[in-house]
N, C-alpha and C positions, 0 to 999 in steps of 0.2 A: 734371430728367432722372433716370431711374432707374438704379441700379447695373447694369453689364453682366452680372454674374453672376446677378442676379435676372431680368433679361430672358432670359438663356439658359435658366434653369429654366422660365420661363413658356412659352417656345417648346417646350421638352421636354414640358410638360404639355399643350400643344396638338397634340402628335403628331410634332414634329420629332425626328429621330434625333439622339441625343447619345451620343458615345463614353463608355465607362466612365471614362476618364481625365479627360475634360472635366467629366463629372458630379461626379467626386470633387473636382476643383478648385473647382467652384462650391459644393459642400457645405462645403469648407474655409472659404470666405468666409462662408457662412451660419452656420457654427459660430462664427466670430469675431464676427459681428454679434450673434448670439443671446447669446453670452457677455457682451457689453457691455450689451445690453438686460436680460438676466436679473440681472446684477449690480446694475443700477439699480433694478429693480422688486422683486426678492427675493420672488417669489411662486411657490409650487410649482404646476405645471400638468401633469396627466397627459393626454397627447395620444393620438392614434389608434394602433391596432394596427399593427405592422410586422413581425409574425412570418411565418414561412415555412409554406406549405402548410396542413395541417390544424391546425397549432398557431399560427395567426395571433395569438391572444390572449395568447400567452406573452411577447411583446416589444412594448413601446410606446415612442413618443417621450415624453420627460419632461424638463421644466424643473425643476431643483432645485439644491441645493448638493451636488453629487456628490462622493463620496469616491473618488478614483482611487488610484494607487499610493502607498504610504508614507503620508505626512502630507498629501498634496495634496488639498485640498478646493477646489472652484471652482463657482460658479454657471454654469449653461449648459444645453445640450441634450445628451441622451445617449439611446441605445437601452438601455432597462432591461428586465431580466427580472422578470416577475411570477409566476414559479414559486415555490411555497412560501408560507410565512406571513411576516408582517413587512413591513418597508420594501422596496420594489423595489430590486434591485441594478443599479448602473450597469455595463453590459457594454462598450459601444463608443461612441466619438464617431461622429457620423453619417457622416463621410467615411471611416471605417475599417471599415465593414461589408463583408460578402462581396459579390462581384459579383452574386450572385443577389438580394441584398436591396436593392441600389442603386435599381432601378426602383420597388420598394415604398416606399422612403423618398421618392422623387420624387413619387409619386402621393399620399402622405400629407400633403405640404406644404400644400395648400389648407385641409384640415380642421384641420391643426395650427395654422397662423397665424390662422385664424378663431377657434378655441377659445382660443388664448393671448391674442389681442386682447380677446376677451370677458371673460376672467378679469382682464386688466390694467385694462380699463374699470371693472370692479367694485371693484378695489382702489386704483387710482391714475389716475383719469380725467384729471387735470391734467398728467401727465408727458409730456414729449416722447417718451419711449420708448413710451408707449402710443399716441401718434399715429403713430409710425413703424410699429408693428405693424399698425395700421389700414391704412396705405398699402400695406404688403406683402400683407395679407389681401385687399384690394381688387384688387391686381394679379393674384394667383393665383386669385381667385374671380370674375373678370370674365367 
């Protein structure tokens, strides 16, 4: 049986209305899940664009060892800025984005999980984390 928060997101992808509060709650759970998977796999993955309006390519979902405040570094997912040169900058955790960006994050999840699973298959095909990404990818891309 699949996790309730993933099923809720799947229904949202299929057109069911989800309140911003419910979507944020589900994304908190996705964030926690991806933190565990990313910590195990430790591969950087640059996902789909999640920017707003005409600047959609300025922000993307990214799996990396993110540098947050102070000395906090943690593997996981973040919305990152791709403006400027150098390494993308971690801007927000996926559940802390603006209300306008929430539906963009939701719509990016199928491509994100498909791409991350493909990257994990290439690096660590034998890991349970890779298998879990495949299950989620199939759920969102069915």
